[in-house]
C-alpha positions in Angstrom: 109.7 105.0 51.3 107.1 105.3 53.9 105.1 102.7 54.1 101.4 104.5 53.0 99.4 101.0 53.9 100.6 100.7 57.5 100.3 104.3 58.6 96.8 104.1 56.9 96.5 100.4 58.7 97.5 101.4 62.2 95.4 104.5 62.1 91.9 103.0 61.6 92.9 100.1 64.5 91.0 101.9 67.5 89.6 100.6 70.6 87.2 103.0 71.9 87.4 106.3 71.0 90.2 107.4 72.2 92.5 104.3 72.3 94.8 102.4 70.0 94.5 98.7 69.6 97.2 96.5 68.3 98.2 94.6 65.4 98.9 91.2 65.9 98.2 89.7 63.4 99.4 92.2 60.6 101.6 95.6 61.6 102.8 94.9 65.7 106.1 93.9 67.1 105.5 90.7 68.4 105.6 90.1 64.6 109.7 91.5 64.6 110.8 88.5 65.7 110.1 86.1 63.0 110.8 88.3 60.6 114.0 88.1 62.0 114.3 84.6 62.1 112.7 84.5 58.0 115.6 87.0 57.2 118.2 84.8 58.3 116.7 81.7 57.0 113.7 82.9 54.4 111.6 80.6 56.5 107.8 80.7 55.5 107.2 82.4 59.7 103.9 84.6 60.9 106.5 88.0 60.1 106.0 91.2 59.5 104.0 91.9 56.2 105.5 92.2 53.4 106.0 95.8 52.6 108.1 95.8 55.3 110.8 94.3 54.4 112.7 92.9 51.0 113.6 89.1 51.3 115.4 88.1 47.9 115.9 84.3 47.1 118.7 83.7 49.3 118.6 84.9 53.2 121.1 87.0 54.7 123.9 87.1 56.2 124.0 89.7 58.8 121.1 90.8 60.2 121.3 94.2 63.3 118.0 95.3 64.8 118.7 98.3 67.2 115.5 98.3 69.7 115.8 102.0 70.8 113.5 102.4 74.0 110.6 104.4 73.9 111.6 105.7 70.5 107.8 105.7 68.8 106.9 106.8 66.1 105.7 110.4 67.9 109.6 110.9 67.9 110.7 109.5 64.5 108.5 111.5 62.7 109.6 115.4 64.8 113.4 114.2 63.8 113.5 112.8 60.6 114.1 115.0 58.1 117.1 116.2 61.1 119.4 113.1 61.5 120.1 111.4 57.8 120.3 108.1 60.0 117.3 107.9 59.8 115.5 110.1 56.4 118.0 107.3 55.0 115.1 105.0 56.0 112.5 106.5 53.9 115.5 107.6 51.1 116.4 104.0 50.9 114.6 101.7 52.5 111.6 101.5 54.1 110.1 103.2 56.8 106.9 101.0 58.3 104.4 102.2 60.9 104.2 99.4 63.7 102.0 99.2 67.1 103.3 98.1 70.1 102.0 94.4 72.3 99.6 96.1 74.7 100.8 96.5 77.3 103.3 99.7 75.8 105.9 98.8 78.5 109.8 97.4 77.9 108.7 94.4 80.7 106.2 92.9 78.1 108.2 94.3 75.1 111.9 92.9 75.8 110.5 89.8 76.8 108.6 89.4 72.9 112.3 89.8 71.8 113.9 87.4 73.1 111.3 84.8 73.0 109.5 85.5 70.0 105.7 85.1 71.9 103.2 87.7 72.8 102.8 88.9 76.5 99.9 86.4 76.7 102.3 83.9 76.0 104.9 84.8 78.3 103.0 86.4 81.2 105.1 88.8 82.0 103.0 92.1 81.1 104.8 95.1 83.1 106.7 96.4 85.9 104.7 95.4 88.2 102.9 92.4 88.4 101.3 89.6 91.3 103.8 87.0 90.3 101.6 83.8 92.4 105.3 82.0 92.4 106.5 83.9 95.9 102.8 84.9 96.8 103.9 89.0 96.2 104.1 91.6 94.5 107.4 91.3 92.1 109.7 94.0 89.5 110.6 90.7 86.8 113.6 93.6 85.2 114.9 94.1 89.0 114.6 89.9 89.8 113.3 92.4 93.3 110.2 92.1 95.3 108.0 95.0 94.3 108.4 98.9 95.6 112.2 97.5 96.9 115.4 99.4 96.1 117.9 96.5 95.8 118.1 94.7 92.7 117.5 91.1 93.2 115.3 90.6 96.3 113.5 87.9 95.2 116.5 85.8 95.6 116.0 85.2 99.5 112.4 83.8 98.4 114.5 80.7 96.6 112.9 81.5 93.5 115.4 81.2 90.7 115.0 82.6 87.6 113.9 80.2 85.4 110.2 79.6 87.2 110.4 83.1 86.8 111.6 84.0 82.8 110.8 82.0 79.8 113.6 79.8 78.8 112.8 79.4 75.8 114.7 81.6 73.2 114.7 83.0 69.5 118.7 81.9 70.0 117.8 78.9 71.0 116.2 78.2 66.9 118.6 80.0 65.0 122.2 78.5 66.9 120.5 74.6 65.6 120.2 76.5 62.3 124.0 77.7 62.9 123.7 80.7 62.9 125.3 82.7 66.4 123.4 85.6 67.7 124.7 87.9 69.8 122.9 90.9 72.3 125.2 94.1 73.3 123.9 95.8 75.6 124.3 98.5 78.5 126.9 96.8 81.2 125.3 97.8 84.3 122.4 95.0 82.8 124.1 93.0 80.8 125.1 90.1 83.8 121.1 90.8 85.6 119.4 87.6 86.1 116.8 89.1 83.7 119.0 89.0 80.8 120.9 85.8 81.2 118.3 84.0 81.7 116.5 85.3 77.9 119.7 85.4 76.3 120.3 81.7 76.5 121.2 81.1 73.0 123.1 83.8 72.7 127.2 85.6 73.3 126.3 88.9 75.2 128.4 91.7 74.7 128.8 94.8 76.5 128.9 98.5 75.9 129.6 101.4 78.6 129.9 103.9 75.6 127.1 103.5 73.0 129.1 104.6 70.6 131.6 101.4 71.5 129.5 99.0 71.8 128.1 100.1 68.0 132.5 100.2 66.5 132.1 96.6 67.7 128.9 95.8 65.7 130.5 97.2 63.0 133.0 95.1 62.2 131.7 91.7 62.6 129.7 93.4 59.4 133.0 93.9 58.1 134.4 91.2 58.9 135.3 88.0 56.1 135.6 84.9 58.0 131.9 85.3 60.6 128.8 83.1 59.8 125.3 84.1 60.3 124.5 86.5 62.9 122.0 88.3 64.4 123.1 91.8 66.5 120.5 92.6 69.0 121.3 95.9 70.4 119.6 97.9 73.0 119.6 101.9 73.7 117.9 102.6 77.1 119.2 106.6 77.4 116.2 108.1 75.4 113.4 106.4 78.0 115.2 107.0 81.4 115.5 110.6 79.9 112.1 110.7 79.7 111.0 109.2 82.5 112.8 111.8 84.6 113.1 115.0 82.1 109.9 115.0 80.1 109.7 114.2 76.4 110.4 118.3 75.8 113.0 118.2 77.6 117.1 119.9 76.9 118.2 115.8 77.9 115.2 113.8 76.1 115.9 115.6 72.7 120.7 115.4 73.9 119.1 111.1 73.5 118.0 111.0 70.5 120.8 113.0 69.5 123.2 111.0 71.1 121.5 107.8 69.9 121.5 108.9 66.2 124.7 110.3 65.8 126.4 107.3 66.8 124.7 104.9 64.9 125.3 107.1 61.9 129.3 108.1 63.1 130.5 104.9 64.5 127.5 102.0 62.8 126.4 102.7 59.4 129.7 105.3 58.7 131.8 102.6 59.7 131.1 99.6 57.2 132.9 99.5 53.6 132.3 97.7 50.9 130.9 94.7 53.3 131.2 91.4 51.9 128.0 89.7 53.7 124.6 90.6 53.1 123.3 92.5 55.8 119.9 94.0 57.0 119.4 96.8 59.2 116.9 97.8 61.3 114.9 100.1 64.0 112.2 99.2 66.2 110.9 101.2 69.2 108.6 99.2 71.9 106.3 101.5 73.1 106.4 105.9 72.4 106.0 107.8 75.7 103.0 110.6 76.9 103.6 113.9 79.5 102.3 112.7 83.3 102.7 114.7 86.0 103.3 114.0 89.5 101.9 117.1 91.0 98.6 116.1 88.7 98.9 112.0 89.0 95.8 110.7 91.7 95.6 108.1 93.7 93.5 106.1 94.0 94.1 104.7 97.9 94.2 108.2 98.4 90.8 109.7 97.2 89.1 106.2 97.7 90.5 105.5 100.9 87.7 102.7 101.1 88.9 100.5 98.6 91.7 99.5 100.3 88.9 97.3 101.5 88.5 95.3 98.1 91.9 94.8 97.2 92.8 90.7 96.8 95.6 89.7 100.2 98.2 87.2 99.8 98.2 84.6 102.8 100.3 86.6 104.8 97.1 89.2 104.6 99.1 92.0 102.4 97.1 93.4 99.8 98.2 93.0 96.3 98.3 96.0 94.7 99.7 98.3 92.9 100.4 96.4 89.7 100.7 97.3 85.7 102.1 101.2 86.5 100.3 105.1 86.3 99.7 104.3 82.5 98.2 101.1 82.6 96.7 100.4 86.5 96.2 96.9 86.8 94.2 96.2 90.2 93.7 92.4 91.7 89.8 93.4 93.3 87.9 91.0 95.5 85.7 88.8 92.2 82.3 89.5 94.1 83.4 93.2 94.4 84.5 93.5 90.6 81.7 95.2 89.1 81.1 97.6 92.2 85.0 99.3 91.6 84.3 99.5 88.5 81.5 101.3 88.1 82.7 103.1 91.1 86.0 104.4 89.5 84.7 104.9 85.5 83.1 107.9 87.3 85.5 109.1 89.7 87.5 109.2 86.8 85.5 110.0 84.2 87.3 112.5 82.3 90.8 111.5 82.7 90.1 107.7 82.4 88.5 104.8 81.3 88.7 101.5 83.0 88.0 97.9 81.9 88.2 94.4 83.4 90.5 92.1 82.2 88.1 89.6 80.8 87.1 92.3 78.4 90.4 93.3 77.7 91.1 89.7 76.6 87.8 89.1 74.6 88.4 92.0 72.5 92.3 90.6 71.5 94.2 93.9 73.5 96.8 90.7 74.8 97.8 88.9 71.9 96.9 87.2 68.8 97.0 83.9 70.8 94.3 82.3 73.1 96.4 83.9 76.9 98.0 81.6 78.4 97.7 80.5 82.0 100.7 82.0 83.7 99.1 85.5 81.9 95.7 84.6 83.8 97.6 83.8 86.8 99.1 86.6 87.2 97.3 89.4 85.8 95.2 91.9 87.7 91.2 91.2 87.1 90.1 95.4 86.7 92.6 98.2 84.1 92.0 101.8 84.4 93.1 103.1 81.2 94.3 107.1 81.6 94.4 109.7 78.8 97.1 110.9 77.2 98.7 113.8 80.2 96.5 111.4 83.2 98.5 109.3 85.7 96.6 107.1 87.8 98.1 105.2 90.6 98.6 104.2 94.3 100.4 105.8 97.2 102.9 104.1 99.8 105.6 106.7 100.5 108.7 105.8 99.9 108.2 102.6 97.5 104.7 103.4 95.7 105.1 107.2 94.4 104.8 108.7 90.8 108.0 111.0 90.4 108.0 110.9 86.0 107.8 113.1 84.2 106.5 110.9 81.1 105.7 108.1 80.9 103.6 104.8 78.9 102.4 101.1 78.8 99.0 102.5 78.0 96.9 102.7 75.3 96.5 106.4 73.4 98.1 106.3 69.8 101.4 107.9 71.2 102.1 105.1 73.0 101.1 102.5 70.7 102.4 103.8 67.5 106.5 102.0 67.1 108.6 102.1 63.7 109.9 99.5 62.1 112.9 100.2 59.5 114.5 98.4 57.3 117.5 98.9 54.7 120.0 97.4 54.0 124.5 97.6 53.7 
């Protein structure tokens, strides 16, 4: 069934006249980790609303969560009738619309899915952000300095992953309750600094071909010997093809087809009369909107004087850029903050809106709880939020350039409206 209540609730959740406000208190991605734990243990937790899933007297023996990067509600609706794997959720299960967190970015959401904490608590809010421990802009998922072409360049600073990333995970919580966790992802990222730290308490599994990874999950589902288990399965290709080729490209459509056909053939069709009570779920961290490298607004090119208003680190380097071209977080000198906000609001009229971060915090855009000190130390104090099809960024040749044809991070509905699909085997 389509969860019409969720669809209506998300539709009514607005911020300004153009954006979608995250529903941290109900239909939000941030509530998925607690929902998984509830399904496996029966404990009363801050789950998604009960109309998003079915929980009977006995907890599930196995929960499989497919995290399909960038496959937001827009793409679900477009492909619903095309693929049996998707249509089955409407015919036999429950298909709910939920919101992403803000920012609608992978870094924030994979950290939440591993840690169980909202973005305002973890402090990992975007692809690029300021890290006070190294006094530089970094790319946390790469464990690198922002703009570096190599992975792991933060190692040279002497800082360790455990100083950057959360070290308490949902897998550790489940392990204490005698539930085994498994994280299945591409072999290129399974042993990254980020994955090793955020996967504490789980068994890492890798795949070269998505089909082969799904066979591993199907075999576990068919096994009669294993105890209670949680499988998190991550598929990144839809996101990457969207970035590089655009959401209307044949490459993007091919990535969706590959994912859905593999899930149908190598997961669903391979599970025969399971002796276990199994729930399988599908979600996305965010959606995507079209952007154009040729029309991207580079603020330091259009307003050269802006550079004089940017905060600097101890070495005199500007603290820029943070976020992405869809949610440009700026570190503005405090005494110039209001003037820069007014300047950018006027300059970007019709293209983007500009907010003080404090106002977004007060509006609850980063979570249902007070944001952590760590978040406050990292986040910029001014945010540029472009409208659909617009990009606003900072230019540094060979280091910070906007080459994407689709992106995410902002507050438009196509970015913020995600999904939670529930079914059983």
